[in-house]
Legacy VTK file of the C-alpha trace (Angstrom):
# vtk DataFile Version 3.0
C-alpha trace
ASCII
DATASET POLYDATA
POINTS 752 float
0.071 -0.271 0.223
0.976 3.398 -0.273
0.861 6.575 2.344
-2.199 7.822 0.793
-5.560 5.227 0.734
-9.360 5.081 0.371
-11.160 4.076 3.563
-14.406 2.958 3.981
-17.078 2.026 6.597
-19.869 -0.187 5.283
-22.863 -0.131 8.028
-26.588 -1.184 7.885
-27.577 2.127 7.456
-25.096 3.980 5.582
-21.974 3.575 3.781
-18.659 6.455 4.438
-15.845 6.988 2.145
-12.744 9.295 2.638
-9.180 9.532 1.577
-6.349 8.989 4.590
-3.246 10.027 4.909
-0.423 8.583 7.554
-3.031 6.518 9.326
-5.871 9.328 9.756
-8.762 10.991 7.986
-7.382 13.211 5.205
-10.848 14.065 3.332
-14.424 14.863 3.273
-16.502 11.823 3.841
-18.944 10.765 1.053
-21.846 9.043 2.320
-24.840 6.761 0.569
-27.391 4.611 2.179
-26.126 1.131 2.441
-28.534 -1.103 -0.184
-30.734 -3.053 1.881
-32.816 -6.078 1.987
-35.184 -4.044 4.233
-34.999 -0.329 2.520
-34.603 -1.430 -0.943
-36.825 -4.795 -1.493
-33.565 -6.350 -2.924
-32.846 -10.307 -1.826
-29.297 -10.291 0.050
-27.672 -11.536 -2.854
-28.641 -8.549 -4.922
-28.186 -6.184 -2.055
-24.443 -7.462 -1.267
-23.514 -6.681 -5.235
-25.294 -3.196 -5.308
-23.174 -2.461 -2.323
-19.771 -3.957 -4.046
-20.853 -1.914 -7.093
-21.139 1.325 -5.466
-18.476 0.691 -3.200
-15.983 0.201 -6.170
-17.805 3.708 -7.723
-17.117 5.565 -5.582
-14.039 4.802 -4.617
-12.961 5.326 -8.221
-14.124 8.713 -7.815
-12.190 9.474 -5.094
-8.855 7.993 -6.752
-9.588 10.095 -9.787
-6.574 12.953 -10.327
-4.656 10.792 -7.289
-3.415 8.180 -8.999
-0.726 7.305 -6.135
-3.567 5.981 -4.415
-3.468 2.140 -4.760
-5.314 0.727 -1.616
-8.802 0.292 -0.008
-9.363 -0.480 3.609
-12.819 -1.674 4.514
-14.908 -1.885 7.570
-17.642 -3.925 7.053
-20.519 -4.522 9.205
-20.199 -8.019 9.165
-18.413 -11.062 11.129
-15.869 -11.141 8.128
-12.277 -12.913 8.555
-9.372 -10.845 7.763
-9.011 -12.570 4.249
-12.060 -10.713 3.040
-14.227 -13.580 3.094
-17.738 -13.402 4.957
-18.642 -15.442 7.722
-22.329 -14.456 8.511
-23.978 -11.101 7.466
-27.186 -11.674 8.788
-27.370 -7.914 10.318
-26.297 -6.521 7.212
-28.325 -8.298 4.666
-30.656 -10.661 6.558
-28.672 -13.862 5.217
-25.208 -15.258 6.554
-23.874 -14.819 2.861
-21.206 -17.068 4.194
-18.454 -17.223 1.563
-18.567 -13.905 0.134
-15.461 -12.961 -0.880
-15.585 -9.311 -0.155
-11.877 -8.702 -0.617
-11.573 -10.683 -4.238
-15.310 -9.284 -5.192
-13.986 -5.269 -4.736
-10.471 -6.422 -6.101
-11.962 -7.477 -8.941
-14.022 -4.522 -9.386
-11.068 -2.369 -8.603
-7.803 -4.160 -10.567
-5.573 -0.949 -9.187
-6.499 -1.367 -5.551
-4.943 -3.490 -2.722
-7.834 -4.371 -1.003
-7.903 -4.819 2.987
-11.001 -5.901 4.991
-11.956 -5.987 8.781
-14.920 -6.164 10.597
-16.356 -2.723 11.226
-16.293 -3.129 15.233
-12.535 -4.322 14.917
-11.697 -1.065 13.406
-13.375 0.791 15.256
-11.189 -0.671 18.430
-8.608 0.903 16.580
-9.705 4.693 16.420
-9.807 4.228 20.441
-6.347 2.744 21.281
-5.406 5.261 23.076
-7.044 3.846 26.058
-4.661 1.188 25.909
-6.644 -2.050 27.089
-10.238 -2.272 26.920
-13.303 -3.624 25.108
-14.962 -1.922 22.601
-18.590 -2.688 22.148
-20.852 -1.829 19.172
-25.194 -1.487 19.600
-26.694 -0.631 16.440
-27.947 -3.034 14.188
-26.163 -6.013 15.329
-24.506 -6.481 18.895
-20.741 -6.947 18.525
-17.562 -6.927 21.090
-13.902 -6.124 20.680
-10.778 -6.981 23.135
-8.109 -4.572 22.639
-4.479 -4.535 24.144
-2.141 -2.255 22.815
0.154 -3.540 24.936
-0.134 -6.825 23.525
-0.096 -5.746 19.648
-3.981 -4.427 19.613
-6.440 -6.574 18.846
-7.026 -10.287 20.734
-8.565 -12.368 17.783
-7.960 -15.642 16.286
-5.533 -16.258 13.592
-8.860 -15.011 11.002
-9.177 -12.035 12.961
-12.657 -13.180 14.245
-13.592 -12.718 17.961
-16.083 -10.877 19.801
-19.549 -12.479 18.320
-20.519 -13.257 22.183
-23.867 -11.337 20.724
-24.773 -14.219 19.080
-24.438 -16.554 22.125
-27.717 -17.120 24.314
-28.518 -14.129 26.750
-30.943 -15.973 28.749
-30.649 -19.806 29.119
-33.864 -20.609 31.339
-35.970 -19.106 28.794
-34.811 -21.293 25.887
-35.051 -24.394 28.476
-38.854 -23.049 29.316
-39.549 -23.616 25.459
-41.387 -26.437 24.599
-38.800 -28.823 23.147
-36.161 -26.808 24.991
-33.352 -25.291 23.925
-33.024 -27.365 20.414
-36.548 -26.362 19.379
-34.899 -22.962 19.093
-32.932 -24.373 16.379
-35.888 -24.785 14.114
-37.979 -21.719 15.458
-35.478 -19.491 15.233
-33.807 -19.486 11.729
-37.761 -19.602 10.833
-38.238 -16.482 12.552
-35.383 -14.570 10.617
-36.553 -15.951 7.531
-39.960 -14.126 7.763
-42.299 -17.009 8.702
-45.185 -15.973 10.504
-46.114 -19.017 12.337
-42.321 -19.142 13.649
-42.909 -15.524 15.073
-46.106 -15.857 16.366
-44.782 -18.693 18.536
-42.202 -16.478 19.587
-43.901 -13.935 20.334
-46.472 -15.844 22.324
-43.689 -16.867 24.609
-42.387 -13.287 24.399
-39.241 -14.684 23.429
-36.768 -12.768 21.089
-35.351 -13.406 18.137
-32.008 -12.249 16.187
-31.466 -11.741 12.340
-28.795 -14.589 12.645
-31.689 -17.144 13.827
-30.716 -17.401 17.155
-33.098 -16.921 19.722
-32.615 -15.208 23.291
-29.644 -14.300 22.619
-27.689 -11.080 23.417
-28.387 -9.566 20.199
-32.002 -10.157 20.138
-32.263 -8.261 23.640
-30.321 -5.563 22.801
-29.544 -4.575 19.420
-31.590 -1.784 17.740
-33.921 -3.832 15.906
-34.449 -6.005 19.073
-35.511 -2.976 21.157
-37.899 -2.172 17.906
-39.092 -5.844 17.959
-40.187 -5.375 22.295
-41.469 -2.458 21.651
-43.697 -3.347 19.354
-44.202 -6.680 21.178
-44.817 -4.649 24.722
-47.265 -2.536 22.629
-49.649 -5.709 21.651
-49.094 -7.302 24.942
-50.394 -3.767 27.243
-52.550 -1.787 24.701
-53.816 0.664 27.705
-50.034 1.383 28.770
-49.178 1.867 25.435
-52.005 4.116 24.838
-50.566 6.256 27.416
-47.079 6.814 26.183
-45.311 9.167 24.330
-44.584 6.869 21.769
-48.213 5.738 21.150
-48.804 9.419 20.208
-45.526 9.772 17.767
-46.505 6.284 16.245
-49.888 7.501 15.120
-51.230 4.802 17.590
-49.690 2.266 15.167
-47.146 -0.655 16.743
-46.199 -1.473 13.209
-44.838 2.549 12.947
-42.839 1.978 15.723
-38.719 2.468 14.505
-35.051 3.266 16.221
-36.053 7.056 15.457
-39.084 6.997 17.685
-37.738 5.150 20.529
-35.213 7.980 20.719
-37.289 11.033 20.592
-40.098 9.179 22.923
-36.823 8.309 25.020
-35.633 12.077 25.095
-39.376 13.402 26.384
-38.368 10.715 29.501
-41.520 8.795 28.320
-41.843 6.016 31.060
-43.284 3.260 28.980
-39.980 3.669 26.559
-37.707 4.331 29.250
-38.627 0.344 31.087
-38.450 -0.540 27.493
-34.857 0.525 27.256
-34.095 -0.661 30.563
-35.153 -4.096 29.673
-32.974 -3.695 26.762
-29.914 -3.275 28.332
-30.226 -5.459 31.279
-28.340 -8.554 29.348
-25.704 -6.228 28.359
-24.989 -4.882 31.727
-24.478 -8.593 32.722
-22.270 -9.727 29.839
-20.153 -6.544 30.815
-19.630 -7.146 34.135
-18.496 -10.979 33.447
-16.444 -9.661 30.684
-14.768 -7.212 32.610
-14.384 -9.590 35.845
-12.893 -12.481 33.207
-10.134 -10.090 31.432
-9.392 -7.676 34.421
-11.060 -4.875 32.387
-11.454 -1.407 33.547
-12.729 0.113 30.438
-15.634 -0.599 28.142
-15.545 1.654 25.242
-19.629 1.964 23.826
-20.063 2.978 20.148
-22.836 2.038 17.317
-25.610 3.804 15.651
-29.004 2.841 18.360
-26.570 3.082 21.573
-25.561 7.089 20.201
-28.718 7.602 18.438
-31.108 7.213 21.765
-28.343 8.815 23.199
-28.108 9.935 27.096
-31.361 7.857 28.217
-29.883 4.850 26.685
-26.462 5.401 28.753
-28.236 5.906 31.759
-30.074 2.631 31.603
-27.020 0.846 31.368
-25.483 2.432 34.248
-28.259 1.684 36.122
-28.248 -1.682 35.172
-24.853 -2.162 35.716
-24.840 -0.599 39.279
-27.845 -3.029 40.278
-25.674 -6.084 39.287
-22.539 -5.223 39.946
-20.928 -7.449 43.196
-18.417 -6.172 45.583
-16.688 -9.568 44.970
-13.829 -10.582 42.990
-12.661 -8.667 39.913
-15.219 -5.976 41.842
-13.937 -5.784 45.244
-13.337 -2.427 46.555
-14.092 -0.736 43.489
-15.317 3.047 44.718
-17.814 5.090 42.785
-15.136 6.643 40.536
-14.224 3.347 39.019
-17.402 2.871 38.151
-17.667 6.221 36.979
-15.006 5.520 34.378
-15.665 2.185 33.535
-18.510 2.970 30.543
-16.614 5.739 28.126
-19.218 7.429 25.818
-17.468 9.197 22.850
-18.291 11.390 21.007
-16.829 10.775 17.475
-18.537 7.275 17.319
-19.954 7.655 14.340
-16.619 7.796 12.684
-14.806 5.670 15.068
-14.978 3.064 12.465
-13.857 4.603 9.200
-11.201 6.585 11.587
-9.867 2.949 12.993
-10.035 1.560 9.697
-7.418 4.549 8.754
-5.622 3.661 11.974
-5.973 -0.021 11.097
-4.330 0.409 7.303
-1.301 2.443 8.525
-0.319 0.108 11.072
-0.575 -2.814 8.821
1.439 -0.865 5.907
4.090 -0.489 9.238
4.050 -4.162 10.088
5.056 -7.319 8.032
4.849 -10.970 8.940
7.487 -13.330 9.040
7.350 -17.374 9.507
10.577 -18.479 12.141
11.442 -22.038 12.882
12.686 -21.585 16.853
16.275 -23.128 17.074
15.931 -26.827 17.768
12.070 -27.128 17.052
10.351 -28.918 14.418
7.936 -26.116 14.056
6.928 -22.801 12.342
5.466 -19.966 13.708
4.266 -16.819 12.184
4.438 -13.384 13.947
4.335 -9.400 13.347
7.729 -7.273 13.035
8.539 -3.834 12.044
8.680 -3.022 8.354
12.216 -3.242 7.345
13.897 -0.486 7.137
16.087 0.735 3.873
19.606 1.711 4.239
21.883 3.582 1.911
23.381 0.635 0.272
20.416 -1.809 0.616
16.835 -2.098 -0.925
13.584 -3.964 0.385
11.754 -6.288 -1.633
8.199 -6.882 -0.765
7.729 -10.547 -1.011
4.889 -11.640 -3.636
5.033 -15.544 -3.970
7.463 -18.138 -2.036
7.741 -21.740 -2.676
8.100 -24.843 -0.441
11.289 -27.003 -1.265
11.765 -30.455 0.171
14.789 -28.656 1.631
12.800 -26.523 3.618
11.011 -29.408 4.785
14.159 -31.240 6.002
15.388 -28.070 7.989
11.748 -27.954 9.676
12.054 -31.540 10.665
15.693 -31.749 11.841
17.306 -33.636 8.826
19.066 -30.793 8.199
21.263 -29.174 10.897
20.539 -25.814 9.462
19.186 -23.674 11.300
18.026 -20.087 9.309
15.233 -18.557 11.460
13.130 -17.818 8.621
13.392 -20.640 5.784
12.638 -20.760 2.313
14.888 -19.617 -0.657
12.644 -19.480 -3.367
10.575 -16.079 -4.588
8.982 -13.922 -6.732
8.963 -10.288 -5.481
9.162 -6.663 -6.116
11.451 -3.845 -5.140
9.769 -1.319 -2.975
12.509 0.824 -1.895
16.198 1.465 -2.608
18.784 3.298 -1.248
20.725 5.998 -3.052
24.133 4.013 -3.464
22.212 1.429 -5.894
21.170 3.995 -8.495
21.312 1.998 -11.689
21.556 -1.440 -10.160
18.130 -1.769 -8.941
15.381 0.433 -8.919
11.976 0.696 -7.213
9.417 -1.491 -9.537
11.453 -4.061 -10.150
10.290 -7.607 -10.145
13.022 -9.658 -8.964
14.244 -13.148 -8.060
17.080 -14.655 -5.689
19.534 -16.864 -6.142
20.115 -18.144 -2.421
23.513 -19.400 -3.262
26.864 -17.388 -2.586
29.232 -17.990 -5.632
32.065 -17.131 -3.373
30.690 -20.055 -0.443
29.123 -23.127 -1.578
27.519 -23.390 2.524
26.411 -19.778 2.196
22.756 -19.840 1.117
19.770 -17.986 2.047
17.313 -20.093 3.460
19.775 -22.481 5.185
22.576 -20.771 7.472
21.203 -17.004 6.574
17.715 -15.930 7.152
15.191 -16.475 3.952
12.235 -15.748 2.089
8.963 -16.777 4.192
7.991 -13.256 5.132
6.178 -10.273 3.742
9.124 -8.446 3.167
12.994 -8.470 3.263
16.096 -6.124 3.225
19.052 -6.925 0.861
22.180 -5.022 0.161
24.850 -4.074 -2.307
26.953 -7.691 -1.815
23.402 -9.500 -3.018
23.648 -7.497 -5.930
27.564 -7.902 -6.392
27.586 -11.621 -6.394
24.819 -11.375 -9.061
21.920 -13.366 -6.266
19.686 -10.724 -7.551
17.623 -11.819 -10.774
15.762 -9.522 -12.936
12.400 -11.205 -13.885
9.678 -9.884 -16.377
6.782 -7.423 -14.797
4.309 -10.502 -15.216
6.032 -11.719 -12.163
4.336 -15.507 -12.436
4.243 -17.243 -9.265
5.728 -20.671 -10.996
9.096 -18.636 -11.590
9.708 -19.162 -7.918
10.935 -22.471 -9.332
13.535 -20.814 -11.073
16.202 -21.614 -8.131
15.476 -25.120 -8.854
15.335 -24.958 -12.861
18.449 -22.905 -12.650
20.059 -25.919 -11.126
18.745 -28.413 -13.190
20.385 -26.027 -16.188
23.588 -26.535 -14.855
23.230 -30.096 -14.211
22.392 -30.861 -17.603
25.240 -29.028 -18.520
27.502 -31.176 -16.895
26.019 -33.829 -18.605
26.917 -32.621 -21.992
25.102 -32.317 -25.210
21.489 -34.171 -24.667
20.613 -33.971 -28.527
19.137 -37.246 -29.298
20.768 -39.014 -26.227
18.185 -41.069 -23.725
18.023 -39.818 -20.272
16.966 -41.430 -17.380
15.444 -40.028 -14.325
15.233 -41.095 -11.046
12.657 -39.509 -8.816
9.508 -38.156 -9.816
9.379 -35.122 -7.450
9.494 -31.348 -8.760
13.302 -31.715 -9.578
12.928 -34.838 -11.656
10.276 -33.284 -13.614
11.782 -30.354 -13.910
14.926 -32.068 -15.507
12.493 -33.968 -17.538
10.835 -30.364 -18.784
14.605 -29.219 -19.681
16.063 -32.089 -21.208
12.948 -31.696 -23.451
14.067 -28.050 -24.242
17.522 -29.329 -24.679
16.567 -31.587 -27.289
17.132 -34.879 -25.770
15.627 -38.104 -27.083
13.702 -40.665 -24.776
13.082 -39.208 -21.475
12.366 -42.112 -19.032
11.312 -41.388 -15.333
11.718 -44.051 -12.402
9.663 -43.785 -9.167
9.227 -46.273 -6.146
5.614 -44.642 -5.436
2.920 -44.772 -8.447
0.858 -41.420 -7.350
3.652 -39.253 -8.407
4.144 -41.332 -11.526
0.317 -41.073 -12.195
0.016 -37.687 -11.261
3.322 -36.678 -13.895
1.086 -38.255 -16.696
-2.352 -36.507 -15.816
-0.444 -33.537 -15.607
1.063 -33.956 -19.374
4.447 -33.848 -17.757
5.749 -37.089 -19.198
4.023 -39.916 -21.558
2.424 -42.563 -19.746
4.779 -44.964 -21.546
8.044 -43.672 -20.447
7.109 -43.994 -16.795
8.172 -46.738 -14.765
8.405 -48.399 -11.258
11.414 -48.126 -9.044
12.087 -51.784 -8.793
14.683 -54.812 -9.179
13.303 -55.074 -12.879
14.124 -51.396 -13.707
17.313 -52.091 -15.329
15.825 -54.292 -18.159
13.007 -52.227 -18.344
14.793 -49.218 -19.856
16.804 -51.295 -22.060
13.856 -52.490 -23.637
13.097 -48.713 -24.087
16.140 -47.871 -25.501
16.783 -50.156 -28.348
18.910 -52.503 -25.763
21.763 -49.975 -25.474
20.663 -48.580 -22.167
20.340 -44.938 -20.391
22.905 -42.714 -22.023
22.717 -40.735 -19.268
20.796 -40.551 -15.782
19.826 -38.048 -13.140
19.302 -38.928 -9.432
16.771 -36.723 -8.193
15.479 -38.449 -5.054
15.147 -36.883 -1.531
16.599 -37.789 1.708
18.974 -40.499 1.798
17.526 -42.598 -0.970
20.668 -41.774 -3.499
22.768 -44.671 -2.752
19.800 -46.989 -3.269
19.234 -45.338 -6.856
22.821 -45.604 -7.698
22.782 -49.323 -6.525
20.065 -50.073 -9.004
20.771 -48.324 -12.124
24.040 -49.275 -13.019
22.970 -52.268 -15.143
20.548 -49.685 -16.566
23.227 -47.142 -18.281
24.901 -47.303 -21.986
27.918 -47.749 -22.430
30.502 -44.294 -21.188
27.140 -43.192 -19.569
27.266 -40.142 -17.354
24.997 -39.577 -14.174
24.403 -36.434 -12.117
24.371 -37.287 -8.751
21.421 -34.050 -8.248
19.659 -35.121 -5.245
19.263 -37.462 -2.001
23.317 -37.293 -1.069
23.487 -36.183 2.533
26.692 -34.323 3.390
29.480 -36.615 3.792
28.063 -39.312 2.192
30.594 -42.289 0.353
28.899 -43.859 -2.437
29.414 -47.166 -2.442
29.812 -48.842 -5.968
30.372 -52.421 -6.767
33.513 -53.462 -7.913
34.984 -49.926 -6.629
36.317 -47.974 -4.074
33.814 -45.387 -2.080
33.462 -41.934 -3.760
33.172 -38.720 -2.046
30.005 -37.565 -2.767
30.488 -33.999 -1.823
33.796 -33.473 -3.934
31.733 -34.829 -7.071
28.879 -32.102 -6.045
31.669 -29.619 -5.809
31.910 -29.913 -9.695
34.434 -32.564 -9.637
34.299 -35.382 -12.448
35.138 -38.759 -11.687
35.426 -41.993 -13.654
34.015 -45.017 -12.392
34.701 -48.548 -13.118
31.875 -50.576 -11.756
31.862 -54.688 -11.708
29.794 -56.349 -14.405
30.169 -53.040 -17.050
32.757 -53.066 -19.843
33.045 -49.506 -19.502
33.146 -47.065 -16.530
30.627 -44.323 -15.570
30.925 -40.783 -15.489
29.970 -39.679 -12.318
29.339 -35.800 -12.133
27.292 -33.468 -9.754
26.784 -29.672 -8.673
24.914 -27.717 -5.815
22.412 -25.170 -7.328
22.882 -23.060 -10.203
24.986 -19.826 -10.831
24.002 -16.354 -11.870
24.508 -17.354 -15.653
22.661 -20.554 -14.895
19.567 -18.361 -13.188
19.239 -15.669 -16.101
18.895 -19.036 -18.589
15.996 -20.606 -17.095
14.475 -17.084 -16.672
14.941 -16.625 -20.230
13.499 -20.510 -21.214
10.352 -19.850 -19.741
9.801 -15.921 -20.277
10.534 -17.034 -24.170
7.587 -19.422 -24.078
10.110 -22.419 -24.394
9.325 -24.088 -21.017
5.773 -23.856 -19.015
6.645 -25.104 -15.322
3.034 -23.745 -14.646
2.006 -27.511 -14.082
4.258 -28.398 -11.397
2.360 -25.762 -8.849
-0.348 -27.813 -7.285
-1.643 -25.377 -4.650
-1.454 -21.865 -3.382
-1.514 -21.063 0.400
-0.912 -18.140 2.630
1.590 -17.328 4.857
-0.943 -17.734 8.283
-1.506 -21.353 7.049
2.057 -22.501 6.105
2.772 -23.818 9.644
-0.002 -26.067 9.202
0.673 -27.525 5.493
4.580 -27.561 6.434
3.947 -30.317 8.729
1.432 -31.898 6.468
3.975 -31.911 3.943
6.714 -33.078 5.617
4.742 -35.696 7.152
2.416 -37.081 4.256
3.408 -35.230 1.413
-0.101 -33.304 0.983
-1.504 -30.148 1.493
-5.322 -29.820 2.487
-5.378 -33.852 2.267
-4.372 -33.905 -1.695
-1.151 -34.897 -2.915
0.909 -32.061 -3.595
3.871 -30.730 -5.945
5.462 -27.391 -5.365
3.143 -25.311 -3.084
3.346 -21.510 -3.288
2.797 -18.891 -0.715
0.674 -16.178 -1.728
2.188 -13.403 0.528
-1.139 -11.285 -0.533
-3.327 -14.048 1.005
-4.563 -13.539 4.322
-6.268 -16.436 6.817
-5.948 -20.079 6.904
-5.718 -20.539 3.063
-4.968 -23.701 1.341
-6.341 -23.903 -2.145
-5.684 -26.435 -5.119
-4.667 -24.707 -8.320
-7.125 -25.760 -11.063
-5.987 -23.230 -13.991
-3.117 -20.998 -13.965
-1.505 -20.129 -10.870
-1.407 -16.382 -9.814
0.809 -14.009 -11.170
1.315 -10.570 -9.544
0.254 -7.519 -11.513
1.726 -4.153 -12.465
-0.141 -2.810 -9.911
-0.061 -5.039 -7.173
2.153 -4.736 -3.849
3.006 -0.899 -4.262
LINES 1 753
752 0 1 2 3 4 5 6 7 8 9 10 11 12 13 14 15 16 17 18 19 20 21 22 23 24 25 26 27 28 29 30 31 32 33 34 35 36 37 38 39 40 41 42 43 44 45 46 47 48 49 50 51 52 53 54 55 56 57 58 59 60 61 62 63 64 65 66 67 68 69 70 71 72 73 74 75 76 77 78 79 80 81 82 83 84 85 86 87 88 89 90 91 92 93 94 95 96 97 98 99 100 101 102 103 104 105 106 107 108 109 110 111 112 113 114 115 116 117 118 119 120 121 122 123 124 125 126 127 128 129 130 131 132 133 134 135 136 137 138 139 140 141 142 143 144 145 146 147 148 149 150 151 152 153 154 155 156 157 158 159 160 161 162 163 164 165 166 167 168 169 170 171 172 173 174 175 176 177 178 179 180 181 182 183 184 185 186 187 188 189 190 191 192 193 194 195 196 197 198 199 200 201 202 203 204 205 206 207 208 209 210 211 212 213 214 215 216 217 218 219 220 221 222 223 224 225 226 227 228 229 230 231 232 233 234 235 236 237 238 239 240 241 242 243 244 245 246 247 248 249 250 251 252 253 254 255 256 257 258 259 260 261 262 263 264 265 266 267 268 269 270 271 272 273 274 275 276 277 278 279 280 281 282 283 284 285 286 287 288 289 290 291 292 293 294 295 296 297 298 299 300 301 302 303 304 305 306 307 308 309 310 311 312 313 314 315 316 317 318 319 320 321 322 323 324 325 326 327 328 329 330 331 332 333 334 335 336 337 338 339 340 341 342 343 344 345 346 347 348 349 350 351 352 353 354 355 356 357 358 359 360 361 362 363 364 365 366 367 368 369 370 371 372 373 374 375 376 377 378 379 380 381 382 383 384 385 386 387 388 389 390 391 392 393 394 395 396 397 398 399 400 401 402 403 404 405 406 407 408 409 410 411 412 413 414 415 416 417 418 419 420 421 422 423 424 425 426 427 428 429 430 431 432 433 434 435 436 437 438 439 440 441 442 443 444 445 446 447 448 449 450 451 452 453 454 455 456 457 458 459 460 461 462 463 464 465 466 467 468 469 470 471 472 473 474 475 476 477 478 479 480 481 482 483 484 485 486 487 488 489 490 491 492 493 494 495 496 497 498 499 500 501 502 503 504 505 506 507 508 509 510 511 512 513 514 515 516 517 518 519 520 521 522 523 524 525 526 527 528 529 530 531 532 533 534 535 536 537 538 539 540 541 542 543 544 545 546 547 548 549 550 551 552 553 554 555 556 557 558 559 560 561 562 563 564 565 566 567 568 569 570 571 572 573 574 575 576 577 578 579 580 581 582 583 584 585 586 587 588 589 590 591 592 593 594 595 596 597 598 599 600 601 602 603 604 605 606 607 608 609 610 611 612 613 614 615 616 617 618 619 620 621 622 623 624 625 626 627 628 629 630 631 632 633 634 635 636 637 638 639 640 641 642 643 644 645 646 647 648 649 650 651 652 653 654 655 656 657 658 659 660 661 662 663 664 665 666 667 668 669 670 671 672 673 674 675 676 677 678 679 680 681 682 683 684 685 686 687 688 689 690 691 692 693 694 695 696 697 698 699 700 701 702 703 704 705 706 707 708 709 710 711 712 713 714 715 716 717 718 719 720 721 722 723 724 725 726 727 728 729 730 731 732 733 734 735 736 737 738 739 740 741 742 743 744 745 746 747 748 749 750 751
C-alpha cells in the first residue's frame, strides 16, 4: 500500500468513504445509503452486489486525479475474516451470505487497488487505541465486542481475525429451557423467524421470546440491539395496549405499533416517556450482565460504547446501562473495593462514535503498512510460527523487496523436521517479489518497481545460502544489500511476475546439472525421482533436444500424477524395482540410458545408484543431483567408495563398476549460478518452457505452519497430493487452495 489510501465504513444504514494519509482521515466524507433488503426490496445477494458496485464506483471517483492511491481498506458491518471472506452477514443483509469474498470481489472491480477488509467493530477499536486495554462494544443493527490490548499488539483475535461475537450467544438460558422442546426447538424456530415465517414469529411472540437476524433465539443481540428494541416495543405495545396508549411513543407512532422504529424510540426516550424508558431498561440489562462478566474474566476497567442505536438514543440509553450495571455489580472478585469513581470511569462514551469505524480503519491500514509477517523456526524445534514485526528499514546501500510468492522446497521441509542441521531462523529460498525501496547508493543497479527473484547460493561460499544458514524468504518483506547484487544473487524478472517462477532457483540448478551431462541432443536420459526436481529435469531435457526421457519412481501416485499433468507420456514412466534395468534397456533398444540423473530426496541416493548401473549405456554419465546428505560415501560395486561432496563441488570422476565393460562418469553440482538462473528465466519467459503444471497448491503465509507439517509428514496439502506449494503473501487467514487453472501472477499494480 502507498501512504495515501481510501478507507470505507459499511454500516447497516450508511456507507462512508474518505481519503486517508498517515493513519488519519484526510478528506471530506462521501456517504451513500447502504443497499438493503429491508429498505430497497432486494434479495440479500442483490443487496450485496449493489453495495460492492457502489463502493467500487465511489472509490474510483475518490481516486480520480490521485493515481498514487492504490489501496482500499473497508470496515464491514459483518462477521468477516481478515482475508475478506464473510462468515455471517445476517445483521447487514438479513442472510448469512457465508463465503462471500468481499476482498476478492472488490479487487476484481478495482484492479488498481490492494484491498483490506476488517470487521467494523474491530476497526473502531483501533480508533480508540489510546485507551490501551479495553473492550469496545457496538450497539447498532447488531451487537458485537472487540478486545484491544495495545501492549499485546492490538486486537485479540483468532488467526483468521475473528472474535467478539458473543452477541450471538445465549443471554437467557432459562428462557430457552422453558421453550416447549427446550433449546433444541429454538434451532428450528429462530432461523424460521429470521427468514420471515409468520407462524414461527407468532410462536415466539406468544412466549415473549426474542429472536435475532442470525437465527438465534434469546441471544444477546435479540435483547440489546436496535432492531431487537424495536421488536420488543412492538410486542409490548400489543401486549399492554392501555399502557402503550398512555405513552409518548403511542402518540409519535400515531397509535400504530407497526410504525415504531429506532428514531421514534429515541424521540420518545428524549421526552422521558416511562413506557420507552422501561423498554430501554429491559433491553440493556442482559448487556450489563455480559459486560460485568467480561470485565471480571479479563480484568478490564474500561468499556467503550459505540453504535448507531446506542448513540442515536443518547443519554437515556446510557443512563439505563449505567443503572443496570450499578444494580448487578457485586462487591466481590474483580470488583472488590471498586469505588464510585471506578464505576464512573468504567463506561467510555465517545463523542465521535459515528466516524469511529472509518477513522479506525485508517489507523489499522496504516499499522498494517508499518508491520510485516514472517514465519520463524525456533532453534531446535520442528515447527513454524508466524509473527508480526516492524517493516524493514532501507539503508543507503540496501533495498527492500516485498515478497509476492515463495515456494516450499523439500529442503525447507528437511530443515523443519531436523533432517538438516540448518537453523536459518526464517526458512525459504524460492521467491518472486518487487523492489519497493532502494537506497541512493544502488542507483542504476536496482530500481523501485523491479520484479526480482533470488539466487540463494553464494558463488564465493558453497555453504552460504539464504534460507539455510541465513534468514530466508518466508516473510512479507526483506532487506537486501549491495553485496547481494554484486554477487549476482538478484535476478531481474519480467514484469508479469508469474508465481511459477519461484521454480527458477531449482530450474537453474537443473540447467547447470544438464550442462555437466554434456550435449543431450538425441540421447536417452533416465531420471530417478518423480518429484519437482525430477519433473524439471524432464522439461529441461525436452527443451535441450533429448531423445527418449524415462522417469522412475518408487511410488505409483507421483508417476500417475506426472502423466495426468501431461509432464511425461504414460509409456515413459517406470516403477523403481529390480526389473528397472531391463525396462530401461527395452525402451532404449537394448543400449541402456546414455545419461542419468538421480533426483531423489532424503537419503535415497545410494539405493538409486545401486540399482541403475545395469541400466546404463557404455560411457554413460550420471549426475548426483539429490538424495545424498553431506558426508555421503557412495558405494559402487567393484570400486572404492566415492566422496559425493567432492563430486557435487564440480569434479568429474570416472568409476569402473563391476559387471560393466566401460566406466561410468559421475558428475554433480550444487544449485545454479547467476548465468544458470538467467538461462532458466529466459527459457521460461520466452515461452519455451512452461513450469506452471508443477504448481499444485496456493496457500497463505498464515496457513504455512500447518501445511508445512502436513507436507513433511504425508506429502499432501489440504489432504491432496502436492507438487510445489506456493505461498501467496497477498492472502490472509488460513487459505489452502488447489490450483485448477493457471497459478496466480503479480500484476503491474500489486504490492505497491
